[in-house]
N, CA, C, O and the ligand as a Tripos MOL2 file, in Angstrom:
@<TRIPOS>MOLECULE
protein
  229   227    58     0     0
PROTEIN
NO_CHARGES

@<TRIPOS>ATOM
      1 N           7.3440   -8.4740   -8.1150 N.3       1 MET1
      2 CA          8.3770   -7.7460   -8.7820 C.3       1 MET1
      3 C           9.0130   -6.6760   -7.8910 C.2       1 MET1
      4 O           8.3170   -5.9690   -7.1630 O.2       1 MET1
      5 N          10.3560   -6.5650   -7.9590 N.am      2 GLU2
      6 CA         11.0760   -5.6000   -7.0550 C.3       2 GLU2
      7 C          10.9460   -4.1150   -7.5920 C.2       2 GLU2
      8 O          11.3100   -3.7970   -8.7240 O.2       2 GLU2
      9 N          10.4380   -3.3090   -6.7500 N.am      3 ARG3
     10 CA         10.3300   -1.8910   -7.1150 C.3       3 ARG3
     11 C          11.7760   -1.2870   -7.0610 C.2       3 ARG3
     12 O          12.5290   -1.5470   -6.1230 O.2       3 ARG3
     13 N          12.1230   -0.4990   -8.0660 N.am      4 THR4
     14 CA         13.4130    0.1520   -8.0100 C.3       4 THR4
     15 C          13.1950    1.6570   -7.6540 C.2       4 THR4
     16 O          12.1640    2.2720   -7.9250 O.2       4 THR4
     17 N          14.2280    2.1540   -7.0470 N.am      5 TYR5
     18 CA         14.2000    3.5460   -6.5460 C.3       5 TYR5
     19 C          15.3380    4.3090   -7.1120 C.2       5 TYR5
     20 O          16.4240    3.7550   -7.2850 O.2       5 TYR5
     21 N          15.1450    5.5220   -7.3990 N.am      6 THR6
     22 CA         16.2260    6.3700   -7.9330 C.3       6 THR6
     23 C          16.4400    7.5920   -7.1330 C.2       6 THR6
     24 O          15.4670    8.2190   -6.7150 O.2       6 THR6
     25 N          17.6940    7.9860   -6.8830 N.am      7 VAL7
     26 CA         17.9660    9.2370   -6.0930 C.3       7 VAL7
     27 C          17.3370   10.3980   -6.7910 C.2       7 VAL7
     28 O          17.5100   10.5580   -7.9990 O.2       7 VAL7
     29 N          16.6270   11.1970   -6.0870 N.am      8 GLY8
     30 CA         15.9010   12.3730   -6.6490 C.3       8 GLY8
     31 C          14.5450   12.1680   -6.9830 C.2       8 GLY8
     32 O          13.8070   13.1190   -7.2420 O.2       8 GLY8
     33 N          14.1300   10.8900   -6.9950 N.am      9 GLU9
     34 CA         12.7160   10.5520   -7.2240 C.3       9 GLU9
     35 C          11.8240   10.9530   -6.1600 C.2       9 GLU9
     36 O          12.2260   10.9010   -4.9980 O.2       9 GLU9
     37 N          10.6350   11.3540   -6.4390 N.am     10 ILE10
     38 CA          9.5420   11.6280   -5.4880 C.3      10 ILE10
     39 C           8.5710   10.5370   -5.2980 C.2      10 ILE10
     40 O           7.9170   10.1410   -6.2630 O.2      10 ILE10
     41 N           8.4300   10.0300   -4.1460 N.am     11 VAL11
     42 CA          7.4230    8.9920   -3.8890 C.3      11 VAL11
     43 C           6.3430    9.4490   -2.9960 C.2      11 VAL11
     44 O           6.5470   10.3890   -2.2280 O.2      11 VAL11
     45 N           5.2120    8.8480   -3.0480 N.am     12 LYS12
     46 CA          4.0780    9.2210   -2.2130 C.3      12 LYS12
     47 C           3.7500    8.1170   -1.2800 C.2      12 LYS12
     48 O           3.7410    6.9520   -1.6780 O.2      12 LYS12
     49 N           3.4710    8.4490   -0.0120 N.am     13 THR13
     50 CA          3.1010    7.4180    1.0340 C.3      13 THR13
     51 C           1.5780    7.4830    1.1980 C.2      13 THR13
     52 O           0.8890    8.4730    0.9500 O.2      13 THR13
     53 N           1.1600    6.3460    1.6290 N.am     14 LYS14
     54 CA         -0.3130    6.1950    1.7740 C.3      14 LYS14
     55 C          -0.7510    7.1210    3.0270 C.2      14 LYS14
     56 O          -1.7790    7.7950    2.9650 O.2      14 LYS14
     57 N           0.0060    7.1170    4.0590 N.am     15 LYS15
     58 CA         -0.2580    7.9810    5.2040 C.3      15 LYS15
     59 C           0.5250    9.1920    5.1820 C.2      15 LYS15
     60 O           1.6980    9.0830    4.8240 O.2      15 LYS15
     61 N           0.0730   10.3440    5.5070 N.am     16 PRO16
     62 CA          0.8260   11.5460    5.5130 C.3      16 PRO16
     63 C           1.8030   11.5960    6.7210 C.2      16 PRO16
     64 O           1.5700   10.9820    7.7630 O.2      16 PRO16
     65 N           2.9360   12.3790    6.5200 N.am     17 HIS17
     66 CA          3.8020   12.6340    7.6030 C.3      17 HIS17
     67 C           3.1220   13.5560    8.6960 C.2      17 HIS17
     68 O           2.0470   14.1050    8.4570 O.2      17 HIS17
     69 N           3.7360   13.6980    9.8220 N.am     18 VAL18
     70 CA          3.1700   14.5630   10.8570 C.3      18 VAL18
     71 C           2.9310   15.9610   10.3680 C.2      18 VAL18
     72 O           2.0510   16.6340   10.9050 O.2      18 VAL18
     73 N           3.6690   16.4550    9.3660 N.am     19 CYS19
     74 CA          3.5100   17.8190    8.8390 C.3      19 CYS19
     75 C           2.3490   17.8830    7.8380 C.2      19 CYS19
     76 O           1.9470   18.9810    7.4540 O.2      19 CYS19
     77 N           1.7860   16.7150    7.3950 N.am     20 GLY20
     78 CA          0.7090   16.6770    6.4260 C.3      20 GLY20
     79 C           1.0990   16.3100    5.0340 C.2      20 GLY20
     80 O           0.2490   16.0010    4.1980 O.2      20 GLY20
     81 N           2.4020   16.3410    4.7730 N.am     21 SER21
     82 CA          2.8760   16.0360    3.3880 C.3      21 SER21
     83 C           2.9240   14.4860    3.1500 C.2      21 SER21
     84 O           3.2110   13.7080    4.0600 O.2      21 SER21
     85 N           2.6380   14.1020    1.9300 N.am     22 LYS22
     86 CA          2.7010   12.7110    1.5440 C.3      22 LYS22
     87 C           3.8050   12.4970    0.5790 C.2      22 LYS22
     88 O           3.9760   11.3720    0.1100 O.2      22 LYS22
     89 N           4.5730   13.4960    0.2440 N.am     23 ASP23
     90 CA          5.6550   13.3670   -0.7580 C.3      23 ASP23
     91 C           6.9750   13.3820   -0.1230 C.2      23 ASP23
     92 O           7.3180   14.1790    0.7500 O.2      23 ASP23
     93 N           7.7440   12.3770   -0.6590 N.am     24 TRP24
     94 CA          9.0720   12.2260   -0.0220 C.3      24 TRP24
     95 C          10.0950   12.0910   -1.2200 C.2      24 TRP24
     96 O           9.8340   11.4480   -2.2370 O.2      24 TRP24
     97 N          11.2850   12.7590   -1.0010 N.am     25 LYS25
     98 CA         12.2930   12.7640   -2.0690 C.3      25 LYS25
     99 C          13.3620   11.7650   -1.6320 C.2      25 LYS25
    100 O          13.7900   11.7850   -0.4780 O.2      25 LYS25
    101 N          13.7870   10.9160   -2.5180 N.am     26 ILE26
    102 CA         14.8200    9.8980   -2.1780 C.3      26 ILE26
    103 C          16.1780   10.5290   -2.2840 C.2      26 ILE26
    104 O          16.5600   11.1280   -3.2890 O.2      26 ILE26
    105 N          16.9110   10.3570   -1.1550 N.am     27 LEU27
    106 CA         18.2640   10.9170   -1.0230 C.3      27 LEU27
    107 C          19.3250   10.0030   -1.2060 C.2      27 LEU27
    108 O          20.4010   10.3730   -1.6770 O.2      27 LEU27
    109 N          19.0820    8.7200   -0.8360 N.am     28 ARG28
    110 CA         20.1360    7.6820   -0.9650 C.3      28 ARG28
    111 C          19.4360    6.3260   -1.0140 C.2      28 ARG28
    112 O          18.4570    6.0440   -0.3230 O.2      28 ARG28
    113 N          20.0370    5.4930   -1.9120 N.am     29 VAL29
    114 CA         19.4420    4.1280   -2.0740 C.3      29 VAL29
    115 C          20.5810    3.1210   -1.7810 C.2      29 VAL29
    116 O          21.7010    3.2250   -2.2800 O.2      29 VAL29
    117 N          20.2180    2.1710   -0.9590 N.am     30 GLY30
    118 CA         21.1670    1.0500   -0.6650 C.3      30 GLY30
    119 C          20.3220    0.0580    0.0130 C.2      30 GLY30
    120 O          19.1480   -0.1270   -0.3090 O.2      30 GLY30
    121 N          20.9500   -0.6130    0.9990 N.am     31 ALA31
    122 CA         20.2430   -1.6840    1.7550 C.3      31 ALA31
    123 C          18.9810   -0.9970    2.4320 C.2      31 ALA31
    124 O          17.9060   -1.5870    2.5410 O.2      31 ALA31
    125 N          19.1890    0.2170    2.8510 N.am     32 ASP32
    126 CA         18.0460    1.0440    3.3140 C.3      32 ASP32
    127 C          18.0370    2.3030    2.5230 C.2      32 ASP32
    128 O          18.9970    2.6560    1.8390 O.2      32 ASP32
    129 N          16.9160    2.9780    2.6330 N.am     33 ILE33
    130 CA         16.6580    4.0920    1.7820 C.3      33 ILE33
    131 C          16.4410    5.4250    2.5850 C.2      33 ILE33
    132 O          15.5730    5.4980    3.4550 O.2      33 ILE33
    133 N          17.2180    6.4210    2.2790 N.am     34 LYS34
    134 CA         17.0780    7.7040    2.9680 C.3      34 LYS34
    135 C          16.1480    8.6070    2.2510 C.2      34 LYS34
    136 O          16.2920    8.8310    1.0490 O.2      34 LYS34
    137 N          15.1900    9.1350    2.9620 N.am     35 LEU35
    138 CA         14.1680    9.9860    2.3940 C.3      35 LEU35
    139 C          14.0700   11.3570    3.0570 C.2      35 LEU35
    140 O          14.3850   11.5230    4.2350 O.2      35 LEU35
    141 N          13.6180   12.3430    2.2580 N.am     36 GLU36
    142 CA         13.4770   13.6820    2.8290 C.3      36 GLU36
    143 C          12.0520   14.0640    2.6650 C.2      36 GLU36
    144 O          11.5470   13.9680    1.5460 O.2      36 GLU36
    145 N          11.3250   14.5080    3.7220 N.am     37 CYS37
    146 CA          9.9520   14.8760    3.5540 C.3      37 CYS37
    147 C           9.9230   16.2000    2.7370 C.2      37 CYS37
    148 O          10.6770   17.1410    2.9840 O.2      37 CYS37
    149 N           9.0370   16.1990    1.7890 N.am     38 CYS38
    150 CA          8.9640   17.4680    0.9510 C.3      38 CYS38
    151 C           8.2540   18.5720    1.6720 C.2      38 CYS38
    152 O           8.3330   19.7250    1.2470 O.2      38 CYS38
    153 N           7.5380   18.2630    2.7840 N.am     39 GLY39
    154 CA          6.8840   19.2840    3.5930 C.3      39 GLY39
    155 C           7.7140   19.9910    4.5320 C.2      39 GLY39
    156 O           7.8230   21.2170    4.5150 O.2      39 GLY39
    157 N           8.3650   19.1540    5.4440 N.am     40 CYS40
    158 CA          9.1390   19.7670    6.5770 C.3      40 CYS40
    159 C          10.5820   19.5410    6.4630 C.2      40 CYS40
    160 O          11.3380   19.9520    7.3430 O.2      40 CYS40
    161 N          11.0390   18.8720    5.3650 N.am     41 LYS41
    162 CA         12.5290   18.6320    5.1210 C.3      41 LYS41
    163 C          13.1780   17.7150    6.1200 C.2      41 LYS41
    164 O          14.4020   17.5900    6.1610 O.2      41 LYS41
    165 N          12.3880   17.0950    6.9000 N.am     42 ARG42
    166 CA         12.9480   16.0850    7.8710 C.3      42 ARG42
    167 C          13.4800   14.8890    7.0710 C.2      42 ARG42
    168 O          12.9430   14.5060    6.0320 O.2      42 ARG42
    169 N          14.5580   14.3260    7.6100 N.am     43 GLU43
    170 CA         15.0870   13.1170    6.9130 C.3      43 GLU43
    171 C          14.9120   11.8770    7.7380 C.2      43 GLU43
    172 O          15.0890   11.8750    8.9560 O.2      43 GLU43
    173 N          14.5570   10.8150    7.0390 N.am     44 ILE44
    174 CA         14.3650    9.5670    7.7140 C.3      44 ILE44
    175 C          15.0180    8.4780    6.8920 C.2      44 ILE44
    176 O          15.2440    8.6140    5.6900 O.2      44 ILE44
    177 N          15.3190    7.3710    7.5990 N.am     45 ILE45
    178 CA         15.9480    6.2460    6.9110 C.3      45 ILE45
    179 C          15.0130    5.0100    7.1750 C.2      45 ILE45
    180 O          14.6410    4.6900    8.3040 O.2      45 ILE45
    181 N          14.6820    4.3680    6.0560 N.am     46 MET46
    182 CA         13.7180    3.2660    6.0440 C.3      46 MET46
    183 C          14.2490    2.0990    5.3010 C.2      46 MET46
    184 O          14.9020    2.2440    4.2680 O.2      46 MET46
    185 N          13.9690    0.9200    5.8270 N.am     47 MET47
    186 CA         14.3290   -0.3080    5.1290 C.3      47 MET47
    187 C          13.5320   -0.3200    3.8450 C.2      47 MET47
    188 O          12.4200    0.2010    3.7670 O.2      47 MET47
    189 N          14.1260   -0.9230    2.8540 N.am     48 ARG48
    190 CA         13.5160   -1.0320    1.4800 C.3      48 ARG48
    191 C          12.0990   -1.6550    1.5220 C.2      48 ARG48
    192 O          11.1480   -1.1440    0.9300 O.2      48 ARG48
    193 N          12.0130   -2.8150    2.2730 N.am     49 PHE49
    194 CA         10.7220   -3.5020    2.4260 C.3      49 PHE49
    195 C           9.6920   -2.7350    3.0560 C.2      49 PHE49
    196 O           8.5200   -2.8550    2.6980 O.2      49 PHE49
    197 N          10.0750   -1.8830    4.0520 N.am     50 GLU50
    198 CA          9.1450   -0.9860    4.7000 C.3      50 GLU50
    199 C           8.5650    0.0260    3.7950 C.2      50 GLU50
    200 O           7.3570    0.2670    3.7800 O.2      50 GLU50
    201 N           9.4810    0.6520    2.9970 N.am     51 LEU51
    202 CA          9.1360    1.6380    1.9520 C.3      51 LEU51
    203 C           8.1240    1.0120    0.9600 C.2      51 LEU51
    204 O           7.1140    1.6260    0.6170 O.2      51 LEU51
    205 N           8.3980   -0.1210    0.5500 N.am     52 ASN52
    206 CA          7.5680   -0.8610   -0.4060 C.3      52 ASN52
    207 C           6.0720   -0.9890    0.0890 C.2      52 ASN52
    208 O           5.1070   -0.9210   -0.6730 O.2      52 ASN52
    209 N           5.9920   -1.1810    1.4450 N.am     53 LYS53
    210 CA          4.6300   -1.2370    1.9840 C.3      53 LYS53
    211 C           3.9450    0.0580    2.1270 C.2      53 LYS53
    212 O           2.7160    0.1160    2.0910 O.2      53 LYS53
    213 N           4.7130    1.1390    2.2930 N.am     54 ARG54
    214 CA          4.1390    2.4050    2.6520 C.3      54 ARG54
    215 C           3.7930    3.3160    1.4760 C.2      54 ARG54
    216 O           2.9700    4.2240    1.5980 O.2      54 ARG54
    217 N           4.4460    3.0550    0.3160 N.am     55 ILE55
    218 CA          4.1910    4.0260   -0.8250 C.3      55 ILE55
    219 C           2.9930    3.5800   -1.7060 C.2      55 ILE55
    220 O           2.5980    2.4140   -1.7310 O.2      55 ILE55
    221 N           2.4820    4.5130   -2.3740 N.am     56 ILE56
    222 CA          1.3980    4.3320   -3.4270 C.3      56 ILE56
    223 C           2.1240    3.9470   -4.6700 C.2      56 ILE56
    224 O           3.0250    4.6580   -5.1140 O.2      56 ILE56
    225 N           1.7460    2.8260   -5.2460 N.am     57 LYS57
    226 CA          2.5170    2.3480   -6.4170 C.3      57 LYS57
    227 C           1.8820    2.8950   -7.7580 C.2      57 LYS57
    228 O           2.3850    2.6040   -8.8430 O.2      57 LYS57
    229 ZN          7.1330   16.1540    7.0610 Zn       58 ZN58
@<TRIPOS>BOND
     1     1     2 1
     2     2     3 1
     3     3     4 2
     4     3     5 am
     5     5     6 1
     6     6     7 1
     7     7     8 2
     8     7     9 am
     9     9    10 1
    10    10    11 1
    11    11    12 2
    12    11    13 am
    13    13    14 1
    14    14    15 1
    15    15    16 2
    16    15    17 am
    17    17    18 1
    18    18    19 1
    19    19    20 2
    20    19    21 am
    21    21    22 1
    22    22    23 1
    23    23    24 2
    24    23    25 am
    25    25    26 1
    26    26    27 1
    27    27    28 2
    28    27    29 am
    29    29    30 1
    30    30    31 1
    31    31    32 2
    32    31    33 am
    33    33    34 1
    34    34    35 1
    35    35    36 2
    36    35    37 am
    37    37    38 1
    38    38    39 1
    39    39    40 2
    40    39    41 am
    41    41    42 1
    42    42    43 1
    43    43    44 2
    44    43    45 am
    45    45    46 1
    46    46    47 1
    47    47    48 2
    48    47    49 am
    49    49    50 1
    50    50    51 1
    51    51    52 2
    52    51    53 am
    53    53    54 1
    54    54    55 1
    55    55    56 2
    56    55    57 am
    57    57    58 1
    58    58    59 1
    59    59    60 2
    60    59    61 am
    61    61    62 1
    62    62    63 1
    63    63    64 2
    64    63    65 am
    65    65    66 1
    66    66    67 1
    67    67    68 2
    68    67    69 am
    69    69    70 1
    70    70    71 1
    71    71    72 2
    72    71    73 am
    73    73    74 1
    74    74    75 1
    75    75    76 2
    76    75    77 am
    77    77    78 1
    78    78    79 1
    79    79    80 2
    80    79    81 am
    81    81    82 1
    82    82    83 1
    83    83    84 2
    84    83    85 am
    85    85    86 1
    86    86    87 1
    87    87    88 2
    88    87    89 am
    89    89    90 1
    90    90    91 1
    91    91    92 2
    92    91    93 am
    93    93    94 1
    94    94    95 1
    95    95    96 2
    96    95    97 am
    97    97    98 1
    98    98    99 1
    99    99   100 2
   100    99   101 am
   101   101   102 1
   102   102   103 1
   103   103   104 2
   104   103   105 am
   105   105   106 1
   106   106   107 1
   107   107   108 2
   108   107   109 am
   109   109   110 1
   110   110   111 1
   111   111   112 2
   112   111   113 am
   113   113   114 1
   114   114   115 1
   115   115   116 2
   116   115   117 am
   117   117   118 1
   118   118   119 1
   119   119   120 2
   120   119   121 am
   121   121   122 1
   122   122   123 1
   123   123   124 2
   124   123   125 am
   125   125   126 1
   126   126   127 1
   127   127   128 2
   128   127   129 am
   129   129   130 1
   130   130   131 1
   131   131   132 2
   132   131   133 am
   133   133   134 1
   134   134   135 1
   135   135   136 2
   136   135   137 am
   137   137   138 1
   138   138   139 1
   139   139   140 2
   140   139   141 am
   141   141   142 1
   142   142   143 1
   143   143   144 2
   144   143   145 am
   145   145   146 1
   146   146   147 1
   147   147   148 2
   148   147   149 am
   149   149   150 1
   150   150   151 1
   151   151   152 2
   152   151   153 am
   153   153   154 1
   154   154   155 1
   155   155   156 2
   156   155   157 am
   157   157   158 1
   158   158   159 1
   159   159   160 2
   160   159   161 am
   161   161   162 1
   162   162   163 1
   163   163   164 2
   164   163   165 am
   165   165   166 1
   166   166   167 1
   167   167   168 2
   168   167   169 am
   169   169   170 1
   170   170   171 1
   171   171   172 2
   172   171   173 am
   173   173   174 1
   174   174   175 1
   175   175   176 2
   176   175   177 am
   177   177   178 1
   178   178   179 1
   179   179   180 2
   180   179   181 am
   181   181   182 1
   182   182   183 1
   183   183   184 2
   184   183   185 am
   185   185   186 1
   186   186   187 1
   187   187   188 2
   188   187   189 am
   189   189   190 1
   190   190   191 1
   191   191   192 2
   192   191   193 am
   193   193   194 1
   194   194   195 1
   195   195   196 2
   196   195   197 am
   197   197   198 1
   198   198   199 1
   199   199   200 2
   200   199   201 am
   201   201   202 1
   202   202   203 1
   203   203   204 2
   204   203   205 am
   205   205   206 1
   206   206   207 1
   207   207   208 2
   208   207   209 am
   209   209   210 1
   210   210   211 1
   211   211   212 2
   212   211   213 am
   213   213   214 1
   214   214   215 1
   215   215   216 2
   216   215   217 am
   217   217   218 1
   218   218   219 1
   219   219   220 2
   220   219   221 am
   221   221   222 1
   222   222   223 1
   223   223   224 2
   224   223   225 am
   225   225   226 1
   226   226   227 1
   227   227   228 2
@<TRIPOS>SUBSTRUCTURE
     1 MET1         2 RESIDUE 1 A MET
     2 GLU2         6 RESIDUE 1 A GLU
     3 ARG3        10 RESIDUE 1 A ARG
     4 THR4        14 RESIDUE 1 A THR
     5 TYR5        18 RESIDUE 1 A TYR
     6 THR6        22 RESIDUE 1 A THR
     7 VAL7        26 RESIDUE 1 A VAL
     8 GLY8        30 RESIDUE 1 A GLY
     9 GLU9        34 RESIDUE 1 A GLU
    10 ILE10       38 RESIDUE 1 A ILE
    11 VAL11       42 RESIDUE 1 A VAL
    12 LYS12       46 RESIDUE 1 A LYS
    13 THR13       50 RESIDUE 1 A THR
    14 LYS14       54 RESIDUE 1 A LYS
    15 LYS15       58 RESIDUE 1 A LYS
    16 PRO16       62 RESIDUE 1 A PRO
    17 HIS17       66 RESIDUE 1 A HIS
    18 VAL18       70 RESIDUE 1 A VAL
    19 CYS19       74 RESIDUE 1 A CYS
    20 GLY20       78 RESIDUE 1 A GLY
    21 SER21       82 RESIDUE 1 A SER
    22 LYS22       86 RESIDUE 1 A LYS
    23 ASP23       90 RESIDUE 1 A ASP
    24 TRP24       94 RESIDUE 1 A TRP
    25 LYS25       98 RESIDUE 1 A LYS
    26 ILE26      102 RESIDUE 1 A ILE
    27 LEU27      106 RESIDUE 1 A LEU
    28 ARG28      110 RESIDUE 1 A ARG
    29 VAL29      114 RESIDUE 1 A VAL
    30 GLY30      118 RESIDUE 1 A GLY
    31 ALA31      122 RESIDUE 1 A ALA
    32 ASP32      126 RESIDUE 1 A ASP
    33 ILE33      130 RESIDUE 1 A ILE
    34 LYS34      134 RESIDUE 1 A LYS
    35 LEU35      138 RESIDUE 1 A LEU
    36 GLU36      142 RESIDUE 1 A GLU
    37 CYS37      146 RESIDUE 1 A CYS
    38 CYS38      150 RESIDUE 1 A CYS
    39 GLY39      154 RESIDUE 1 A GLY
    40 CYS40      158 RESIDUE 1 A CYS
    41 LYS41      162 RESIDUE 1 A LYS
    42 ARG42      166 RESIDUE 1 A ARG
    43 GLU43      170 RESIDUE 1 A GLU
    44 ILE44      174 RESIDUE 1 A ILE
    45 ILE45      178 RESIDUE 1 A ILE
    46 MET46      182 RESIDUE 1 A MET
    47 MET47      186 RESIDUE 1 A MET
    48 ARG48      190 RESIDUE 1 A ARG
    49 PHE49      194 RESIDUE 1 A PHE
    50 GLU50      198 RESIDUE 1 A GLU
    51 LEU51      202 RESIDUE 1 A LEU
    52 ASN52      206 RESIDUE 1 A ASN
    53 LYS53      210 RESIDUE 1 A LYS
    54 ARG54      214 RESIDUE 1 A ARG
    55 ILE55      218 RESIDUE 1 A ILE
    56 ILE56      222 RESIDUE 1 A ILE
    57 LYS57      226 RESIDUE 1 A LYS
    58 ZN58       229 GROUP 0 **** ****
């Protein structure tokens, strides 16, 4: 089943970011997904399938 993502939603990744935070805020949803780290506020863009693999469901 396809996981859906909503702008503003917080997702948790299995592995922490370099800053130690596991929480990410979704900034944009499209073919790829833009995320902001809740720890250091750094922004990254990830393909949807990559995010599906990395988050805790
Ligand atoms: Zn971070």
